Chimera marker file (.cmm) of the C-alpha trace (Angstrom):
<marker_set name="trace">
<marker id="1" x="100.183" y="209.953" z="102.913" r="1" g="1" b="0" radius="0.5"/>
<marker id="2" x="99.234" y="207.562" z="99.880" r="1" g="1" b="0" radius="0.5"/>
<marker id="3" x="102.987" y="206.886" z="98.858" r="1" g="1" b="0" radius="0.5"/>
<marker id="4" x="103.910" y="206.562" z="102.660" r="1" g="1" b="0" radius="0.5"/>
<marker id="5" x="101.530" y="203.907" z="103.084" r="1" g="1" b="0" radius="0.5"/>
<marker id="6" x="103.189" y="202.307" z="99.878" r="1" g="1" b="0" radius="0.5"/>
<marker id="7" x="106.326" y="202.262" z="101.911" r="1" g="1" b="0" radius="0.5"/>
<marker id="8" x="104.811" y="200.967" z="104.524" r="1" g="1" b="0" radius="0.5"/>
<marker id="9" x="103.230" y="197.916" z="102.860" r="1" g="1" b="0" radius="0.5"/>
<marker id="10" x="106.417" y="197.067" z="101.015" r="1" g="1" b="0" radius="0.5"/>
<marker id="11" x="108.184" y="197.352" z="104.011" r="1" g="1" b="0" radius="0.5"/>
<marker id="12" x="105.588" y="194.740" z="105.734" r="1" g="1" b="0" radius="0.5"/>
<marker id="13" x="105.836" y="192.383" z="102.965" r="1" g="1" b="0" radius="0.5"/>
<marker id="14" x="109.780" y="192.629" z="103.042" r="1" g="1" b="0" radius="0.5"/>
<marker id="15" x="109.803" y="191.573" z="106.586" r="1" g="1" b="0" radius="0.5"/>
<marker id="16" x="107.338" y="188.642" z="106.538" r="1" g="1" b="0" radius="0.5"/>
<marker id="17" x="109.066" y="187.134" z="103.469" r="1" g="1" b="0" radius="0.5"/>
<marker id="18" x="112.541" y="187.426" z="105.484" r="1" g="1" b="0" radius="0.5"/>
<marker id="19" x="111.063" y="186.238" z="108.500" r="1" g="1" b="0" radius="0.5"/>
<marker id="20" x="109.562" y="183.417" z="106.450" r="1" g="1" b="0" radius="0.5"/>
<marker id="21" x="113.007" y="182.990" z="104.748" r="1" g="1" b="0" radius="0.5"/>
<marker id="22" x="114.770" y="182.575" z="108.184" r="1" g="1" b="0" radius="0.5"/>
<marker id="23" x="113.154" y="179.621" z="109.117" r="1" g="1" b="0" radius="0.5"/>
<marker id="24" x="114.763" y="177.438" z="106.061" r="1" g="1" b="0" radius="0.5"/>
<marker id="25" x="115.455" y="177.650" z="102.766" r="1" g="1" b="0" radius="0.5"/>
<marker id="26" x="112.347" y="178.220" z="100.267" r="1" g="1" b="0" radius="0.5"/>
<marker id="27" x="111.504" y="178.439" z="96.703" r="1" g="1" b="0" radius="0.5"/>
<marker id="28" x="110.144" y="181.572" z="94.752" r="1" g="1" b="0" radius="0.5"/>
<marker id="29" x="106.553" y="179.711" z="94.506" r="1" g="1" b="0" radius="0.5"/>
<marker id="30" x="106.693" y="179.026" z="98.130" r="1" g="1" b="0" radius="0.5"/>
<marker id="31" x="107.391" y="182.839" z="99.486" r="1" g="1" b="0" radius="0.5"/>
<marker id="32" x="104.617" y="184.179" z="96.682" r="1" g="1" b="0" radius="0.5"/>
<marker id="33" x="102.090" y="181.473" z="97.919" r="1" g="1" b="0" radius="0.5"/>
<marker id="34" x="102.955" y="182.600" z="101.798" r="1" g="1" b="0" radius="0.5"/>
<marker id="35" x="102.753" y="186.165" z="101.009" r="1" g="1" b="0" radius="0.5"/>
<marker id="36" x="99.555" y="185.739" z="99.095" r="1" g="1" b="0" radius="0.5"/>
<marker id="37" x="97.994" y="184.075" z="102.025" r="1" g="1" b="0" radius="0.5"/>
<marker id="38" x="98.963" y="186.915" z="104.206" r="1" g="1" b="0" radius="0.5"/>
<marker id="39" x="97.182" y="188.771" z="102.098" r="1" g="1" b="0" radius="0.5"/>
<marker id="40" x="99.633" y="191.391" z="100.872" r="1" g="1" b="0" radius="0.5"/>
<marker id="41" x="98.880" y="192.922" z="97.384" r="1" g="1" b="0" radius="0.5"/>
<marker id="42" x="100.201" y="191.754" z="94.599" r="1" g="1" b="0" radius="0.5"/>
<marker id="43" x="102.466" y="194.408" z="93.713" r="1" g="1" b="0" radius="0.5"/>
<marker id="44" x="104.237" y="194.502" z="97.203" r="1" g="1" b="0" radius="0.5"/>
<marker id="45" x="105.172" y="191.101" z="96.473" r="1" g="1" b="0" radius="0.5"/>
<marker id="46" x="106.314" y="191.267" z="92.997" r="1" g="1" b="0" radius="0.5"/>
<marker id="47" x="108.955" y="193.718" z="94.079" r="1" g="1" b="0" radius="0.5"/>
<marker id="48" x="109.729" y="192.231" z="97.498" r="1" g="1" b="0" radius="0.5"/>
<marker id="49" x="110.176" y="188.776" z="95.594" r="1" g="1" b="0" radius="0.5"/>
<marker id="50" x="112.775" y="190.547" z="92.964" r="1" g="1" b="0" radius="0.5"/>
<marker id="51" x="114.403" y="191.891" z="95.464" r="1" g="1" b="0" radius="0.5"/>
<marker id="52" x="115.287" y="188.828" z="97.157" r="1" g="1" b="0" radius="0.5"/>
<marker id="53" x="116.028" y="187.332" z="94.310" r="1" g="1" b="0" radius="0.5"/>
<marker id="54" x="118.506" y="189.838" z="93.494" r="1" g="1" b="0" radius="0.5"/>
<marker id="55" x="120.558" y="189.584" z="96.672" r="1" g="1" b="0" radius="0.5"/>
<marker id="56" x="120.168" y="185.534" z="96.589" r="1" g="1" b="0" radius="0.5"/>
<marker id="57" x="117.631" y="185.056" z="99.336" r="1" g="1" b="0" radius="0.5"/>
<marker id="58" x="115.830" y="183.311" z="96.994" r="1" g="1" b="0" radius="0.5"/>
<marker id="59" x="117.584" y="181.000" z="94.758" r="1" g="1" b="0" radius="0.5"/>
<marker id="60" x="115.416" y="178.011" z="93.100" r="1" g="1" b="0" radius="0.5"/>
<marker id="61" x="119.022" y="176.709" z="91.654" r="1" g="1" b="0" radius="0.5"/>
<marker id="62" x="120.809" y="176.765" z="94.833" r="1" g="1" b="0" radius="0.5"/>
<marker id="63" x="117.725" y="175.241" z="96.705" r="1" g="1" b="0" radius="0.5"/>
<marker id="64" x="117.302" y="172.591" z="93.983" r="1" g="1" b="0" radius="0.5"/>
<marker id="65" x="120.951" y="171.294" z="94.348" r="1" g="1" b="0" radius="0.5"/>
<marker id="66" x="120.556" y="171.515" z="97.781" r="1" g="1" b="0" radius="0.5"/>
<marker id="67" x="117.252" y="169.425" z="97.845" r="1" g="1" b="0" radius="0.5"/>
<marker id="68" x="118.172" y="166.353" z="95.786" r="1" g="1" b="0" radius="0.5"/>
<marker id="69" x="121.520" y="166.119" z="98.175" r="1" g="1" b="0" radius="0.5"/>
<marker id="70" x="119.021" y="165.796" z="101.242" r="1" g="1" b="0" radius="0.5"/>
<marker id="71" x="116.992" y="163.550" z="98.963" r="1" g="1" b="0" radius="0.5"/>
<marker id="72" x="119.718" y="161.277" z="98.296" r="1" g="1" b="0" radius="0.5"/>
<marker id="73" x="120.954" y="161.190" z="102.245" r="1" g="1" b="0" radius="0.5"/>
<marker id="74" x="117.379" y="159.906" z="102.974" r="1" g="1" b="0" radius="0.5"/>
<marker id="75" x="117.556" y="157.338" z="100.202" r="1" g="1" b="0" radius="0.5"/>
<marker id="76" x="115.181" y="158.779" z="97.968" r="1" g="1" b="0" radius="0.5"/>
<marker id="77" x="114.890" y="158.228" z="93.920" r="1" g="1" b="0" radius="0.5"/>
<marker id="78" x="115.387" y="160.639" z="91.353" r="1" g="1" b="0" radius="0.5"/>
<marker id="79" x="111.894" y="160.651" z="90.257" r="1" g="1" b="0" radius="0.5"/>
<marker id="80" x="110.527" y="161.438" z="93.878" r="1" g="1" b="0" radius="0.5"/>
<marker id="81" x="113.065" y="164.425" z="94.459" r="1" g="1" b="0" radius="0.5"/>
<marker id="82" x="112.294" y="165.999" z="90.891" r="1" g="1" b="0" radius="0.5"/>
<marker id="83" x="108.450" y="165.485" z="91.489" r="1" g="1" b="0" radius="0.5"/>
<marker id="84" x="108.620" y="166.952" z="94.785" r="1" g="1" b="0" radius="0.5"/>
<marker id="85" x="110.947" y="170.044" z="93.517" r="1" g="1" b="0" radius="0.5"/>
<marker id="86" x="108.298" y="170.460" z="90.740" r="1" g="1" b="0" radius="0.5"/>
<marker id="87" x="105.347" y="170.742" z="93.742" r="1" g="1" b="0" radius="0.5"/>
<marker id="88" x="107.678" y="173.578" z="95.373" r="1" g="1" b="0" radius="0.5"/>
<marker id="89" x="107.490" y="175.381" z="91.993" r="1" g="1" b="0" radius="0.5"/>
<marker id="90" x="110.721" y="174.826" z="90.710" r="1" g="1" b="0" radius="0.5"/>
<marker id="91" x="110.398" y="174.657" z="86.933" r="1" g="1" b="0" radius="0.5"/>
<marker id="92" x="111.434" y="171.944" z="85.402" r="1" g="1" b="0" radius="0.5"/>
<marker id="93" x="114.668" y="173.271" z="83.450" r="1" g="1" b="0" radius="0.5"/>
<marker id="94" x="115.915" y="174.743" z="86.897" r="1" g="1" b="0" radius="0.5"/>
<marker id="95" x="115.160" y="170.759" z="88.340" r="1" g="1" b="0" radius="0.5"/>
<marker id="96" x="117.372" y="169.813" z="85.258" r="1" g="1" b="0" radius="0.5"/>
<marker id="97" x="120.291" y="171.953" z="85.571" r="1" g="1" b="0" radius="0.5"/>
<marker id="98" x="120.282" y="171.530" z="89.455" r="1" g="1" b="0" radius="0.5"/>
<marker id="99" x="120.672" y="167.386" z="88.893" r="1" g="1" b="0" radius="0.5"/>
<marker id="100" x="123.452" y="168.107" z="86.040" r="1" g="1" b="0" radius="0.5"/>
<marker id="101" x="125.210" y="170.228" z="88.556" r="1" g="1" b="0" radius="0.5"/>
<marker id="102" x="125.861" y="167.580" z="90.977" r="1" g="1" b="0" radius="0.5"/>
<marker id="103" x="129.124" y="166.165" z="91.298" r="1" g="1" b="0" radius="0.5"/>
<marker id="104" x="128.046" y="162.681" z="92.694" r="1" g="1" b="0" radius="0.5"/>
<marker id="105" x="124.973" y="160.626" z="92.324" r="1" g="1" b="0" radius="0.5"/>
<marker id="106" x="124.687" y="157.908" z="94.091" r="1" g="1" b="0" radius="0.5"/>
<marker id="107" x="123.741" y="154.613" z="91.894" r="1" g="1" b="0" radius="0.5"/>
<marker id="108" x="119.840" y="154.295" z="92.117" r="1" g="1" b="0" radius="0.5"/>
<marker id="109" x="120.362" y="150.204" z="91.870" r="1" g="1" b="0" radius="0.5"/>
<marker id="110" x="122.730" y="150.190" z="94.803" r="1" g="1" b="0" radius="0.5"/>
<marker id="111" x="120.481" y="152.678" z="96.879" r="1" g="1" b="0" radius="0.5"/>
<marker id="112" x="117.289" y="150.757" z="96.005" r="1" g="1" b="0" radius="0.5"/>
<marker id="113" x="119.206" y="147.436" z="96.726" r="1" g="1" b="0" radius="0.5"/>
<marker id="114" x="120.334" y="148.519" z="100.062" r="1" g="1" b="0" radius="0.5"/>
<marker id="115" x="116.464" y="149.534" z="101.133" r="1" g="1" b="0" radius="0.5"/>
<marker id="116" x="115.650" y="145.938" z="99.630" r="1" g="1" b="0" radius="0.5"/>
<marker id="117" x="117.615" y="144.262" z="101.873" r="1" g="1" b="0" radius="0.5"/>
<marker id="118" x="117.118" y="146.407" z="105.265" r="1" g="1" b="0" radius="0.5"/>
<marker id="119" x="113.741" y="145.004" z="104.302" r="1" g="1" b="0" radius="0.5"/>
<marker id="120" x="114.487" y="141.541" z="104.605" r="1" g="1" b="0" radius="0.5"/>
<marker id="121" x="117.473" y="141.193" z="106.445" r="1" g="1" b="0" radius="0.5"/>
<marker id="122" x="115.788" y="139.029" z="109.368" r="1" g="1" b="0" radius="0.5"/>
<marker id="123" x="113.893" y="136.620" z="106.436" r="1" g="1" b="0" radius="0.5"/>
<marker id="124" x="115.171" y="133.438" z="104.879" r="1" g="1" b="0" radius="0.5"/>
<marker id="125" x="113.908" y="133.776" z="101.241" r="1" g="1" b="0" radius="0.5"/>
<marker id="126" x="114.559" y="131.002" z="100.095" r="1" g="1" b="0" radius="0.5"/>
<marker id="127" x="112.663" y="128.959" z="102.541" r="1" g="1" b="0" radius="0.5"/>
<marker id="128" x="109.813" y="130.935" z="101.735" r="1" g="1" b="0" radius="0.5"/>
<marker id="129" x="106.918" y="129.555" z="99.941" r="1" g="1" b="0" radius="0.5"/>
<marker id="130" x="105.889" y="131.063" z="96.537" r="1" g="1" b="0" radius="0.5"/>
<marker id="131" x="102.864" y="133.011" z="97.626" r="1" g="1" b="0" radius="0.5"/>
<marker id="132" x="104.756" y="134.655" z="100.340" r="1" g="1" b="0" radius="0.5"/>
<marker id="133" x="107.878" y="135.452" z="98.679" r="1" g="1" b="0" radius="0.5"/>
<marker id="134" x="105.898" y="137.137" z="96.106" r="1" g="1" b="0" radius="0.5"/>
<marker id="135" x="103.696" y="139.246" z="98.501" r="1" g="1" b="0" radius="0.5"/>
<marker id="136" x="107.371" y="140.160" z="100.163" r="1" g="1" b="0" radius="0.5"/>
<marker id="137" x="108.624" y="141.064" z="96.812" r="1" g="1" b="0" radius="0.5"/>
<marker id="138" x="105.495" y="143.214" z="96.066" r="1" g="1" b="0" radius="0.5"/>
<marker id="139" x="105.674" y="145.266" z="99.135" r="1" g="1" b="0" radius="0.5"/>
<marker id="140" x="109.666" y="146.006" z="97.990" r="1" g="1" b="0" radius="0.5"/>
<marker id="141" x="108.556" y="147.387" z="94.594" r="1" g="1" b="0" radius="0.5"/>
<marker id="142" x="105.988" y="149.095" z="96.348" r="1" g="1" b="0" radius="0.5"/>
<marker id="143" x="108.606" y="150.853" z="99.031" r="1" g="1" b="0" radius="0.5"/>
<marker id="144" x="110.895" y="151.650" z="96.258" r="1" g="1" b="0" radius="0.5"/>
<marker id="145" x="108.070" y="153.243" z="94.016" r="1" g="1" b="0" radius="0.5"/>
<marker id="146" x="107.034" y="155.276" z="96.638" r="1" g="1" b="0" radius="0.5"/>
<marker id="147" x="110.778" y="156.265" z="97.555" r="1" g="1" b="0" radius="0.5"/>
<marker id="148" x="111.037" y="157.267" z="93.565" r="1" g="1" b="0" radius="0.5"/>
<marker id="149" x="113.275" y="154.925" z="91.885" r="1" g="1" b="0" radius="0.5"/>
<marker id="150" x="112.829" y="154.123" z="88.232" r="1" g="1" b="0" radius="0.5"/>
<marker id="151" x="110.864" y="150.967" z="87.183" r="1" g="1" b="0" radius="0.5"/>
<marker id="152" x="113.695" y="148.938" z="85.901" r="1" g="1" b="0" radius="0.5"/>
<marker id="153" x="115.734" y="149.935" z="88.881" r="1" g="1" b="0" radius="0.5"/>
<marker id="154" x="112.767" y="147.841" z="90.878" r="1" g="1" b="0" radius="0.5"/>
<marker id="155" x="112.670" y="145.270" z="88.558" r="1" g="1" b="0" radius="0.5"/>
<marker id="156" x="116.253" y="144.617" z="88.667" r="1" g="1" b="0" radius="0.5"/>
<marker id="157" x="116.348" y="144.791" z="92.360" r="1" g="1" b="0" radius="0.5"/>
<marker id="158" x="113.476" y="142.588" z="92.729" r="1" g="1" b="0" radius="0.5"/>
<marker id="159" x="115.028" y="139.965" z="90.127" r="1" g="1" b="0" radius="0.5"/>
<marker id="160" x="118.405" y="139.850" z="92.132" r="1" g="1" b="0" radius="0.5"/>
<marker id="161" x="116.574" y="138.699" z="95.710" r="1" g="1" b="0" radius="0.5"/>
<marker id="162" x="115.946" y="134.969" z="93.873" r="1" g="1" b="0" radius="0.5"/>
<link id1="1" id2="2" r="1" g="1" b="0" radius="0.2"/>
<link id1="2" id2="3" r="1" g="1" b="0" radius="0.2"/>
<link id1="3" id2="4" r="1" g="1" b="0" radius="0.2"/>
<link id1="4" id2="5" r="1" g="1" b="0" radius="0.2"/>
<link id1="5" id2="6" r="1" g="1" b="0" radius="0.2"/>
<link id1="6" id2="7" r="1" g="1" b="0" radius="0.2"/>
<link id1="7" id2="8" r="1" g="1" b="0" radius="0.2"/>
<link id1="8" id2="9" r="1" g="1" b="0" radius="0.2"/>
<link id1="9" id2="10" r="1" g="1" b="0" radius="0.2"/>
<link id1="10" id2="11" r="1" g="1" b="0" radius="0.2"/>
<link id1="11" id2="12" r="1" g="1" b="0" radius="0.2"/>
<link id1="12" id2="13" r="1" g="1" b="0" radius="0.2"/>
<link id1="13" id2="14" r="1" g="1" b="0" radius="0.2"/>
<link id1="14" id2="15" r="1" g="1" b="0" radius="0.2"/>
<link id1="15" id2="16" r="1" g="1" b="0" radius="0.2"/>
<link id1="16" id2="17" r="1" g="1" b="0" radius="0.2"/>
<link id1="17" id2="18" r="1" g="1" b="0" radius="0.2"/>
<link id1="18" id2="19" r="1" g="1" b="0" radius="0.2"/>
<link id1="19" id2="20" r="1" g="1" b="0" radius="0.2"/>
<link id1="20" id2="21" r="1" g="1" b="0" radius="0.2"/>
<link id1="21" id2="22" r="1" g="1" b="0" radius="0.2"/>
<link id1="22" id2="23" r="1" g="1" b="0" radius="0.2"/>
<link id1="23" id2="24" r="1" g="1" b="0" radius="0.2"/>
<link id1="24" id2="25" r="1" g="1" b="0" radius="0.2"/>
<link id1="25" id2="26" r="1" g="1" b="0" radius="0.2"/>
<link id1="26" id2="27" r="1" g="1" b="0" radius="0.2"/>
<link id1="27" id2="28" r="1" g="1" b="0" radius="0.2"/>
<link id1="28" id2="29" r="1" g="1" b="0" radius="0.2"/>
<link id1="29" id2="30" r="1" g="1" b="0" radius="0.2"/>
<link id1="30" id2="31" r="1" g="1" b="0" radius="0.2"/>
<link id1="31" id2="32" r="1" g="1" b="0" radius="0.2"/>
<link id1="32" id2="33" r="1" g="1" b="0" radius="0.2"/>
<link id1="33" id2="34" r="1" g="1" b="0" radius="0.2"/>
<link id1="34" id2="35" r="1" g="1" b="0" radius="0.2"/>
<link id1="35" id2="36" r="1" g="1" b="0" radius="0.2"/>
<link id1="36" id2="37" r="1" g="1" b="0" radius="0.2"/>
<link id1="37" id2="38" r="1" g="1" b="0" radius="0.2"/>
<link id1="38" id2="39" r="1" g="1" b="0" radius="0.2"/>
<link id1="39" id2="40" r="1" g="1" b="0" radius="0.2"/>
<link id1="40" id2="41" r="1" g="1" b="0" radius="0.2"/>
<link id1="41" id2="42" r="1" g="1" b="0" radius="0.2"/>
<link id1="42" id2="43" r="1" g="1" b="0" radius="0.2"/>
<link id1="43" id2="44" r="1" g="1" b="0" radius="0.2"/>
<link id1="44" id2="45" r="1" g="1" b="0" radius="0.2"/>
<link id1="45" id2="46" r="1" g="1" b="0" radius="0.2"/>
<link id1="46" id2="47" r="1" g="1" b="0" radius="0.2"/>
<link id1="47" id2="48" r="1" g="1" b="0" radius="0.2"/>
<link id1="48" id2="49" r="1" g="1" b="0" radius="0.2"/>
<link id1="49" id2="50" r="1" g="1" b="0" radius="0.2"/>
<link id1="50" id2="51" r="1" g="1" b="0" radius="0.2"/>
<link id1="51" id2="52" r="1" g="1" b="0" radius="0.2"/>
<link id1="52" id2="53" r="1" g="1" b="0" radius="0.2"/>
<link id1="53" id2="54" r="1" g="1" b="0" radius="0.2"/>
<link id1="54" id2="55" r="1" g="1" b="0" radius="0.2"/>
<link id1="55" id2="56" r="1" g="1" b="0" radius="0.2"/>
<link id1="56" id2="57" r="1" g="1" b="0" radius="0.2"/>
<link id1="57" id2="58" r="1" g="1" b="0" radius="0.2"/>
<link id1="58" id2="59" r="1" g="1" b="0" radius="0.2"/>
<link id1="59" id2="60" r="1" g="1" b="0" radius="0.2"/>
<link id1="60" id2="61" r="1" g="1" b="0" radius="0.2"/>
<link id1="61" id2="62" r="1" g="1" b="0" radius="0.2"/>
<link id1="62" id2="63" r="1" g="1" b="0" radius="0.2"/>
<link id1="63" id2="64" r="1" g="1" b="0" radius="0.2"/>
<link id1="64" id2="65" r="1" g="1" b="0" radius="0.2"/>
<link id1="65" id2="66" r="1" g="1" b="0" radius="0.2"/>
<link id1="66" id2="67" r="1" g="1" b="0" radius="0.2"/>
<link id1="67" id2="68" r="1" g="1" b="0" radius="0.2"/>
<link id1="68" id2="69" r="1" g="1" b="0" radius="0.2"/>
<link id1="69" id2="70" r="1" g="1" b="0" radius="0.2"/>
<link id1="70" id2="71" r="1" g="1" b="0" radius="0.2"/>
<link id1="71" id2="72" r="1" g="1" b="0" radius="0.2"/>
<link id1="72" id2="73" r="1" g="1" b="0" radius="0.2"/>
<link id1="73" id2="74" r="1" g="1" b="0" radius="0.2"/>
<link id1="74" id2="75" r="1" g="1" b="0" radius="0.2"/>
<link id1="75" id2="76" r="1" g="1" b="0" radius="0.2"/>
<link id1="76" id2="77" r="1" g="1" b="0" radius="0.2"/>
<link id1="77" id2="78" r="1" g="1" b="0" radius="0.2"/>
<link id1="78" id2="79" r="1" g="1" b="0" radius="0.2"/>
<link id1="79" id2="80" r="1" g="1" b="0" radius="0.2"/>
<link id1="80" id2="81" r="1" g="1" b="0" radius="0.2"/>
<link id1="81" id2="82" r="1" g="1" b="0" radius="0.2"/>
<link id1="82" id2="83" r="1" g="1" b="0" radius="0.2"/>
<link id1="83" id2="84" r="1" g="1" b="0" radius="0.2"/>
<link id1="84" id2="85" r="1" g="1" b="0" radius="0.2"/>
<link id1="85" id2="86" r="1" g="1" b="0" radius="0.2"/>
<link id1="86" id2="87" r="1" g="1" b="0" radius="0.2"/>
<link id1="87" id2="88" r="1" g="1" b="0" radius="0.2"/>
<link id1="88" id2="89" r="1" g="1" b="0" radius="0.2"/>
<link id1="89" id2="90" r="1" g="1" b="0" radius="0.2"/>
<link id1="90" id2="91" r="1" g="1" b="0" radius="0.2"/>
<link id1="91" id2="92" r="1" g="1" b="0" radius="0.2"/>
<link id1="92" id2="93" r="1" g="1" b="0" radius="0.2"/>
<link id1="93" id2="94" r="1" g="1" b="0" radius="0.2"/>
<link id1="94" id2="95" r="1" g="1" b="0" radius="0.2"/>
<link id1="95" id2="96" r="1" g="1" b="0" radius="0.2"/>
<link id1="96" id2="97" r="1" g="1" b="0" radius="0.2"/>
<link id1="97" id2="98" r="1" g="1" b="0" radius="0.2"/>
<link id1="98" id2="99" r="1" g="1" b="0" radius="0.2"/>
<link id1="99" id2="100" r="1" g="1" b="0" radius="0.2"/>
<link id1="100" id2="101" r="1" g="1" b="0" radius="0.2"/>
<link id1="101" id2="102" r="1" g="1" b="0" radius="0.2"/>
<link id1="102" id2="103" r="1" g="1" b="0" radius="0.2"/>
<link id1="103" id2="104" r="1" g="1" b="0" radius="0.2"/>
<link id1="104" id2="105" r="1" g="1" b="0" radius="0.2"/>
<link id1="105" id2="106" r="1" g="1" b="0" radius="0.2"/>
<link id1="106" id2="107" r="1" g="1" b="0" radius="0.2"/>
<link id1="107" id2="108" r="1" g="1" b="0" radius="0.2"/>
<link id1="108" id2="109" r="1" g="1" b="0" radius="0.2"/>
<link id1="109" id2="110" r="1" g="1" b="0" radius="0.2"/>
<link id1="110" id2="111" r="1" g="1" b="0" radius="0.2"/>
<link id1="111" id2="112" r="1" g="1" b="0" radius="0.2"/>
<link id1="112" id2="113" r="1" g="1" b="0" radius="0.2"/>
<link id1="113" id2="114" r="1" g="1" b="0" radius="0.2"/>
<link id1="114" id2="115" r="1" g="1" b="0" radius="0.2"/>
<link id1="115" id2="116" r="1" g="1" b="0" radius="0.2"/>
<link id1="116" id2="117" r="1" g="1" b="0" radius="0.2"/>
<link id1="117" id2="118" r="1" g="1" b="0" radius="0.2"/>
<link id1="118" id2="119" r="1" g="1" b="0" radius="0.2"/>
<link id1="119" id2="120" r="1" g="1" b="0" radius="0.2"/>
<link id1="120" id2="121" r="1" g="1" b="0" radius="0.2"/>
<link id1="121" id2="122" r="1" g="1" b="0" radius="0.2"/>
<link id1="122" id2="123" r="1" g="1" b="0" radius="0.2"/>
<link id1="123" id2="124" r="1" g="1" b="0" radius="0.2"/>
<link id1="124" id2="125" r="1" g="1" b="0" radius="0.2"/>
<link id1="125" id2="126" r="1" g="1" b="0" radius="0.2"/>
<link id1="126" id2="127" r="1" g="1" b="0" radius="0.2"/>
<link id1="127" id2="128" r="1" g="1" b="0" radius="0.2"/>
<link id1="128" id2="129" r="1" g="1" b="0" radius="0.2"/>
<link id1="129" id2="130" r="1" g="1" b="0" radius="0.2"/>
<link id1="130" id2="131" r="1" g="1" b="0" radius="0.2"/>
<link id1="131" id2="132" r="1" g="1" b="0" radius="0.2"/>
<link id1="132" id2="133" r="1" g="1" b="0" radius="0.2"/>
<link id1="133" id2="134" r="1" g="1" b="0" radius="0.2"/>
<link id1="134" id2="135" r="1" g="1" b="0" radius="0.2"/>
<link id1="135" id2="136" r="1" g="1" b="0" radius="0.2"/>
<link id1="136" id2="137" r="1" g="1" b="0" radius="0.2"/>
<link id1="137" id2="138" r="1" g="1" b="0" radius="0.2"/>
<link id1="138" id2="139" r="1" g="1" b="0" radius="0.2"/>
<link id1="139" id2="140" r="1" g="1" b="0" radius="0.2"/>
<link id1="140" id2="141" r="1" g="1" b="0" radius="0.2"/>
<link id1="141" id2="142" r="1" g="1" b="0" radius="0.2"/>
<link id1="142" id2="143" r="1" g="1" b="0" radius="0.2"/>
<link id1="143" id2="144" r="1" g="1" b="0" radius="0.2"/>
<link id1="144" id2="145" r="1" g="1" b="0" radius="0.2"/>
<link id1="145" id2="146" r="1" g="1" b="0" radius="0.2"/>
<link id1="146" id2="147" r="1" g="1" b="0" radius="0.2"/>
<link id1="147" id2="148" r="1" g="1" b="0" radius="0.2"/>
<link id1="148" id2="149" r="1" g="1" b="0" radius="0.2"/>
<link id1="149" id2="150" r="1" g="1" b="0" radius="0.2"/>
<link id1="150" id2="151" r="1" g="1" b="0" radius="0.2"/>
<link id1="151" id2="152" r="1" g="1" b="0" radius="0.2"/>
<link id1="152" id2="153" r="1" g="1" b="0" radius="0.2"/>
<link id1="153" id2="154" r="1" g="1" b="0" radius="0.2"/>
<link id1="154" id2="155" r="1" g="1" b="0" radius="0.2"/>
<link id1="155" id2="156" r="1" g="1" b="0" radius="0.2"/>
<link id1="156" id2="157" r="1" g="1" b="0" radius="0.2"/>
<link id1="157" id2="158" r="1" g="1" b="0" radius="0.2"/>
<link id1="158" id2="159" r="1" g="1" b="0" radius="0.2"/>
<link id1="159" id2="160" r="1" g="1" b="0" radius="0.2"/>
<link id1="160" id2="161" r="1" g="1" b="0" radius="0.2"/>
<link id1="161" id2="162" r="1" g="1" b="0" radius="0.2"/>
</marker_set>
């Protein structure tokens, strides 16, 4: 009878994991966290996750490549995308491999410049007073930093806004 219960437990864990993955792709760590929150036993979780990785239902590398593409489409910088993947439990080695796998990486400077230009599109920077110009540049700098652009790119963009 005990053996029957174990099979049922693993089946329940697998069902919960597949249902969770059915909503959208997830990282290995996200699936483990979800299953732990549901109160499933650790051995059932480990067995299920290993099986799902074997059948490529969980693939942190593919997830990372897809997430980089998605982040670039949304105008995010490399640093922010890397941080978000790390927060989702993806290892830094997998993140590095996924970044190297990308055929096209958008130019960080051009992307940041487009964002800055959108922010000032209706403003005449040349006719502004020094203090107001400084405030706007600071706001642009904060926005770009929040989007995950490196500081050298941010300074280059801000210098170009003179």
